[in-house]
N, C-alpha and C positions, 0 to 999 in steps of 0.2 A: 509329405502332404501332397495330394493330387492337385493337378492344375485346376480342375473344376471346383474343388473345395476352396482353393485360394481365391478364385474369382468370386465365389459365393460370399466369402468373408469380406472381400473388397466392396461388393455391392451393398452389404449390410452396413459397413462402416461409413460409406459415402452417403448413406441415408437416401438413396434414390435421386440424388441431385443430378440434373443434366450437366455434364461436363462441357467446358468451353476451352478450346485450344487457340492460342494466338501464335501464328507462324510469322517469324520475322526473317525475311531473306529478300535479296534483290538480284537474284540470278538473271542476267540479261537474256540468257538462252532459255529461261523458264524450264530448266531441266528438272527442277523439283516439283513433282506432282504428288500432292497429298492424297493418299488413297482414302477409301471410305473407312471411317473409324467408328467403332462400337464400344460402348462401355460394358461392364461385366454382365449387365442385365439385357444386353442386346440392343440398347437404345443408341441412336446416332449421337456422336460427339460433335458439337458445333465447332466450326473452324472459321477463324478470321485470319486474314493475311495482311501484313504490313510490309512495305518495301523499304522503309527506313525507320530510324528511331523516332523521328517526329510523328510519323503516322502511327507508330506503335504506341506512343504515349497517349495519343488520342483514342485509340481502340482499347487501351488497358483499363477497363472498367472493373467493378467489384465482382462481376460474374465470370471473369476469366480465372480459370483454375490452373492452367499450365501454359508455358511459353516454350515453343520450339525455336531456338535461335541458331541461325547459320553463323558459325564462327568467322566466316569470310566476310561478314557484313562490315562496311566501313565504320571505323571508330568515330565518335563525336568529333566534328571538325573536318570530316571528309577523308581521313587517312584510313587505309585498309589495315586489318589486323595481321600484318606481316605476311605469312604464307597464305596461299589461296589464290583466287583469280586476280589477274592484273587489273588495276583500277586507275591507270594513268589517264588523266583527263586530257583532251585535246586542247590546243590553243589556236588562235587565228593569226594569219599573217597580215601584211599591210593591205591586202585586197579583201580581207574579211573571211577568207577561206579557212576552214578548220584543218589543221595539220596535226601530225602525230604528237603525242605527249612525251616522246622520247627526247632526251636532252640534245641540244645542238652540239656539233663537234667542238671538243675542247671544254664543254661544260661538265661539271660533276653531276653524277646521277644520284639524286637525293635518296632513292630507294635501294641503291646497290649496297652490298656489304663492303665495308672499307677494306683496302688491301691488308692482308694479314689479320683481319678482324674475324669475329665470329658472329653468327646471326643473333638477333635479339632473343633473349630467353622467352619461353612461352608465356610466362606471367606478364611480361611487358606487352605481349601481343593480344592479351585478352581484355583490352580496355573496354570493348563493346559489351562483353559479358559482365564486367564489373558495373558498367553503367546500368544495364538491365537489372542486375541484382539490387541496385540502389533504388530504382524507380518501382520495382515490383517485389517488395520484401515479403509479401504473403503468398505469392504465386510460386508454384514449382517451376523449375527451369530445366529443360533438356537441351544439351549442346549438340549441334549437328556439325560433323566434320567429315573430311574426305577419307576414303579407305587408304590405309597405310599411314594415317596420322593419328593413331591411337594414343600416342604420347601426349599430343595436344588435347585430346578428349579427356584423358586422365587428369591433366593439369586443370582443365575446366571444372572437373568434379572437386578437386582440391580447393579451387577458388570459391566454390559455392553452388555449382549446379548439382542437381539431384542425380543425373546420369548423362552419358553421351551416347550418340547413335552415329553410325556410319551412313553417309548419303547413299552409297551404292547398294547397301543391304536393306534399305528401308522398304517395309511393306505394311499393309494395314494391320495385320495381327500383331506384329512386333511393336509398331508405334502405339497401338491401342493399349497394349499391356504396359508399355513404358510410361504412357501418360498416367494410367491408373496407379501404378507403383510410385511414380514421382509425386503425385498428389498426396498419396497416403504418407509417404516419407516426409513430405513438407509439413503436413498437418501434425505428424508425430513430433517433428523437430520443434515446431512452434509451441505445441503443448508442453513439451519437456522444458523448453527455454522459459516459458511463462511460469511453469511450476517452480523451476530453480530460482527465478527472479523473485517470485512470491515468497519462497522460503527464506531467501537471503534478506528480503525487505522485512519480513516478519521477525526474523532473528535480530536484525539491527534495531527495529522499533522496540522489541522486547528489552534489549540491552539498554537502550536509551531511556525508556520509560521506567525500568527498574531503577536506573541511576537517579531518576528524578523523584522517586518515592523517598520519603524521609527515613533517616535512621535516628531513633530517639536517643537523646543524650541525657541519660539518667544515672550516670556514675555516682555512687555514694548514696543513692536513694533506696529505701526499703520498699518502695512501691513496685508492683508487678505490672508490666505493660503488655497489651495485646492490641492488634488492629486487624481489620478486614476491609478490603477494597474491592469493589466491583463496578467497573465503568459501564455506562449505558451504551456507549458506541460499540458497534460490532467490530470484533477483532482488535480492540484497543485494550491497553493495560492501564491507561491513565485518562481520567475524565476531568470535569470541572470542579470536582470535590477535592479538598486538600486538608491535611491535618499535620500536626507536629507536637512534640513534647520535649521539653528541655528542663534541666535543673541548673539554677544559677548558684553562684558562690555562697549566697546566704542560706542555701538549703531549700529555697522555695522551688516547687515543681510547677512549671507553667505548661498547661495543655490547651490546645486550640484545635478547632475544626471549622471548616468553612465550605461555601458552595458558591461558585460563579454561575450565574444564570446562563443556560445554554449547554450544549453537549459536544461541541466541535473541538478541533485541535487548538483553535485560538483561545477558547475558554480554558482548556487544559493548561496551555502555556501561561495564561494570566494567573491561574491558580498556583502554579509553581512559583511565579514571581511574588505573589502575595505571601506564600509560605516562607520563602527565603527572606523577604523583607521583615516578616513577623519575627523570625528567629534572630535576625541581626538587631532589631529594635529591642527585643526582650533582653538580649545580652548587654545592650547598651543602657539598660535600666529603665526603659519606658514601660508603662503598664496602663491599664484602664483606658480612660478617655484620651489621654495623650497618645497612646499607641494606636488606637483606632482612628484618631484624626489623621495621624501620619499615614496609616495604611490607606485611608480614603484618598489622600493626595497621590499616593502611588498608583492606585487603581485609576483615578481620573487621568493620570498622565499616560498610562500604559494601555488602557482599553481602546479597542478599535471603533467603538460606537458609544455615543453618550447615553444610550439606553441600557448599557451593560452595568449590572450591579452585582454585589456579592454579599451573602449573609455570613455571619461569623459568631462563634461562641468561644469565649476565653474563660478558663478557670485557673486561678493562681492558688495552689495548695500550700498552706503554711508549713514551715519546717517540721512542726510537731504532728502534722497530718490530721489534726482535729478539726480544722476549719479551712475555709477557702473564700476567695473573692470571685464573684461571677459577673461577667460583662456579656451582654447579648446585643448583637446588631442584626435584628430581624431574623434571628435563628431560633429553632426550637430549643427549649430548655433541656439540660442534661437530666439523666435518670440516675438516682442514687439508691443503693440497696444496702441497708445495715446488715452486718453479718448475721445470717439466720432470720432476717426480717423481710418484710414486704417492700418491694421497690416503689419509689414515688418520684415525681418530677420535682426538681428544684424550683423555687419561686421564679416566676418570669413576668411579673406585673411591671417591672421597670425596664422592659425590653426597648432598646433604642432602634432607630431605622437601619435598614441595610446600608452598607457602604456604597456610595455613589449615587444615592437618591436625593439627599438634601445637603446643600452647602452649609457649612458652619454647624453641622449637627453635633449633638452631645449624647454620650452614652454613659448612663449611671453605672456605678460599680457597687454591687451588693455583697455584703458579708453573709455567708451561710455556714451552718454547723454540719459537720460530717460525722463526728463520733470517733470511736476508737478503732473499729474495723468496718470496712465498707467496700463496695464496688461502685465505681463511678463510670457511667457510660455516656460518651458524647457521640452524636450521630448526625447524619444529614437527612433531609426530608425524603430522600428516596426510600428510606426504610419505613416510613409511616404513610407514604402515599400509594402503596400497593393496594390493589383491590381485593375485597373479600365478598363472600356471599354471591359468588357468580358474577362479580363486577358491579354489584348494586351500590356498594359504598366503599370508602377507603378504610384501611386499617386504623389510622389515626393514632394519636399519642396514647389514649386510654387502652386501645387494643394492643399497642406495643408493650405497655406496662404489664398488662395481664400475661402476655406471651412470655416476656422475660421472667416474670415471677414464677411461672410454671417451670421454666427451664432451670432457674436457680434452685427451685425446690427439688428438681430431679438430680441435683448434684453437679450440674455443668458449671464450668468456670473458664476464664481465660479465652484462648482461641476457640476452644470447643463451644463455648457459649455463643461467641459471635458467629461462628459458622452455622450453628443450629438456628440462630435467630434469622439470619439472612436466607437460609434454605427454607425455613417455614414461611417467611414472607413470600418467597417465590412460589411455593406450593399454593398458598392462599390466593395468590394473584392468578394462578392458572398458567404460569409460564414466566419467561424472563421479564424482569423489570425494565421499563423504558428509561428510567432515570438512573443517574449515578448513585451509588451507595457507598458511604464510608462510615465505619464505626470504630471508635477508639475506646478501650477499656483500661481503667486503672484500678488496681486492687490494693487495699491495705489489709494485710492478713492479721488475724488476732495475735 
């Protein structure tokens, strides 16, 4: 690749932004003269100069893209970085005159290499560089060192600098290109690190949220189970909707679906707590009003705000599968479809209040007939609140019943039926649904 083509690509990737260089050096002889610097498009690179770290921190604003650091700069606390120019400060005698910083006769020299010892390793000398890397995590850093000290420059790169330059070989063209390359490398490093962190975080969240979704406990039951879950939160696997299904020792199958108001991680966590509490209370023998009253106490204790509430639908299917008991706490009624028949909603005129709204509330438990073969679908309101007719109205319960009826007539069942239902609701809505959607399906085959 030619040099001109490389510079053209750099100019495009930097997006025409004016580069700013911060030079940090305190050479008393002012031997470092920064030449005129140009970016790939021929525009001047702005230069700021700091004589110490305190001044550098003041000049280190967000528009600084690159730092040129003299490795001979004193480390924080006033000590020089080992090799480099002598920085022994003078002291005053009794008359107030300044005298040499050399030790008095008989005194040990704190900067001298101990007899038989070895010089400090380069990594211990790069304290100033490490400090700059800490205060400038998003800026590219170029290390400046003396000719013949390439080893120290290479160590600076291993510590975290993007590149090193030799003071005696510095010119405008070399420094300009080094700045551009360093800025590009830094941006690429940051982007790669963010991508890696995002992937790891997404994988960890996926493992966590998958672990929080329930595994139905239906051993010994002839019912067939399917579920579909779609959270409203972007990049989430778990929302405020929750569901569960278990079979107790007497052969009764207990199914539940609920919805915590809101869509954030706090609501998702509360939904998991309510689901786990429901499973434990169900295995303990509670049902109906007693179970819902206890769940309300759990919600009141765990919620972060007194305005948080949750709706719930519970169905307890008798061991023979012919009938069930229904309890509703502010939740839409389930849909039941006889085998080969038209689906309809179960009765919901005895619907009690949502959990967390009214103290000392009561929830009636109603007996319903299911028949010999049927499909029972429990769902959250995200399925029926999607828009239709270009957003003019909601799908609603009647629209959902008609939609599921068509899909059943087309021969869909189980997970295929739930996937088709949610997909059609999304299409009718004209895009992704804003609310969480959970759907649970139990089938009793002929």
